[in-house]
C-alpha positions in Angstrom: 25.0 -1.8 11.8 26.1 -4.0 14.3 25.4 -7.3 12.5 23.5 -7.5 9.2 23.1 -11.2 9.4 21.1 -11.0 12.7 18.9 -8.5 11.1 18.4 -10.7 8.1 17.7 -13.7 10.1 15.1 -11.8 12.3 13.3 -10.8 9.3 13.2 -14.1 7.8 12.1 -15.7 11.0 9.2 -13.4 11.3 8.4 -13.8 7.7 8.1 -17.6 8.4 6.0 -17.0 11.2 3.8 -14.9 9.2 3.5 -17.6 6.5 2.5 -20.0 9.2 -0.1 -17.8 10.4 -1.5 -17.1 6.9 -1.7 -20.8 6.3 -3.5 -21.3 9.9 -6.0 -18.7 9.1 -6.7 -20.2 5.6 -7.0 -23.7 7.2 -9.5 -22.5 9.8 -11.7 -20.8 7.1 -11.5 -23.2 4.1 -10.1 -26.4 5.4 -7.2 -28.3 4.1 -6.4 -27.6 0.5 -2.6 -28.5 -0.5 -2.6 -26.1 -3.4 -2.8 -23.1 -1.2 -0.3 -24.5 1.2 2.0 -25.2 -1.8 1.6 -21.7 -3.0 2.1 -20.0 0.4 5.2 -22.1 0.9 6.5 -21.1 -2.6 5.6 -17.4 -2.1 7.2 -17.2 1.3 10.4 -19.0 0.2 10.7 -16.9 -2.7 10.2 -13.7 -0.7 12.8 -14.9 1.7 15.3 -15.5 -1.1 14.5 -12.0 -2.5 15.2 -10.6 0.9 18.4 -12.4 1.1 19.4 -11.1 -2.2 18.6 -7.7 -1.4 20.6 -7.9 1.8 23.5 -9.3 0.0 23.2 -6.6 -2.7 23.0 -3.8 0.0 26.2 -5.2 1.7 28.0 -5.2 -1.9 26.9 -1.7 -2.7 27.9 -0.3 0.8 31.3 -2.0 0.5 32.3 -1.5 -3.1 30.3 1.7 -3.7 29.1 0.5 -7.1 25.4 0.6 -8.1 25.6 -2.4 -10.7 24.8 -5.0 -8.0 21.7 -3.3 -7.2 20.4 -3.3 -10.9 21.4 -6.6 -11.3 19.6 -7.8 -8.2 16.3 -6.4 -9.7 16.9 -8.0 -13.1 17.4 -11.3 -11.3 14.7 -11.2 -8.6 11.7 -9.9 -10.4 11.7 -12.8 -13.1 12.2 -15.2 -10.2 8.9 -13.8 -8.7 7.1 -13.8 -12.0 8.1 -17.3 -12.9 7.0 -18.7 -9.6 3.7 -16.9 -9.7 3.1 -18.0 -13.2 3.8 -21.7 -12.2 1.4 -21.3 -9.2 -1.4 -19.9 -11.3 -0.9 -22.6 -13.9 -1.3 -25.2 -11.1 -4.4 -23.6 -9.7 -5.9 -20.3 -8.8 -6.0 -21.2 -5.2 -2.2 -21.8 -5.2 -1.6 -18.5 -7.0 -3.5 -16.7 -4.1 -1.3 -18.6 -1.7 1.8 -17.4 -3.7 0.6 -13.9 -3.5 0.1 -14.1 0.2 3.4 -15.7 0.5 5.1 -12.9 -1.3 3.9 -10.4 1.3 5.2 -12.3 4.4 8.5 -10.6 4.5 7.2 -7.1 4.1 4.7 -8.0 6.8 7.5 -9.1 9.0 9.3 -5.8 8.5 6.2 -3.9 9.2 5.8 -5.9 12.4 9.4 -5.5 13.6 9.8 -1.8 12.7 6.3 -0.5 12.8 4.4 -2.4 15.5 7.1 -4.0 17.9 9.3 -0.9 18.1 6.3 0.8 19.7 5.9 -1.6 22.5 7.0 -0.3 25.9 10.7 -0.9 26.6 11.4 -1.7 23.0 14.3 0.0 21.2 12.7 2.5 19.1 15.2 2.1 16.1 16.6 -1.6 16.2 19.2 -0.6 13.5 20.6 2.2 15.5 24.2 1.5 16.6 24.1 3.7 19.4 21.5 3.7 22.3 22.5 7.3 23.2 20.0 10.0 22.3 21.2 12.4 19.4 21.1 16.1 19.6 19.5 17.5 16.5 20.0 21.1 15.6 17.3 23.6 16.2 16.8 25.6 13.0 15.0 28.3 14.6 17.9 29.0 16.9 20.5 28.8 14.2 19.1 31.7 12.3 16.7 30.0 10.2 14.0 32.6 9.4 11.1 31.8 7.1 10.0 35.4 7.0 12.8 36.2 4.8 11.6 33.7 2.2 9.7 35.4 -0.6 7.4 32.6 -0.6 6.5 32.9 3.1 5.9 36.6 2.4 3.8 36.0 -0.5 1.6 33.4 1.4 1.0 36.0 4.4 0.1 38.7 1.9 3.2 40.8 2.4 5.3 42.7 0.0 5.7 40.6 -3.3 8.6 43.0 -4.7 10.9 40.1 -4.8 8.7 37.6 -6.5 9.2 37.5 -10.3 6.7 39.4 -12.3 5.2 36.2 -14.0 4.5 34.7 -10.6 2.9 38.0 -9.5 0.6 38.0 -12.5 -0.5 34.2 -12.1 -1.3 34.9 -8.3 -3.4 38.0 -9.4 -5.3 35.7 -12.0 -4.2 37.6 -15.1 
């Protein structure tokens, strides 16, 4: 990847925008309720913090090759989500709903950037791809890949089952 920090900042920026859109939509339908806004802000902030921790952990795992930071990240992140959600629910139910909607802002931003925005005309199809050159993939049909030699393919076509284990033949016949 060219620059992991630019990747992280772009996701967080779009996550903040998604949080603002959620708040605006809520305000249009239900009016000003500060508990919802507090919950949405808390959920968005914790979601962004969790994403920063994931990116940091990913960098550590890729640099050092150890898996312990990834496990430690889960052990730290998930209780933070739980504690913030619990506090929001204790404050009010509306605050808890805002918190849950805030939690989904980062996944929404990832979906937008890599699922929707990448399909726009002229957009890069894979923003994380370091090379803009198209890759040549092997054609398995031309490299001697032949499904007809597989006993499963022959059995599916009703062909000779002499290579199939006897127990499998009996199950197929219904015995």
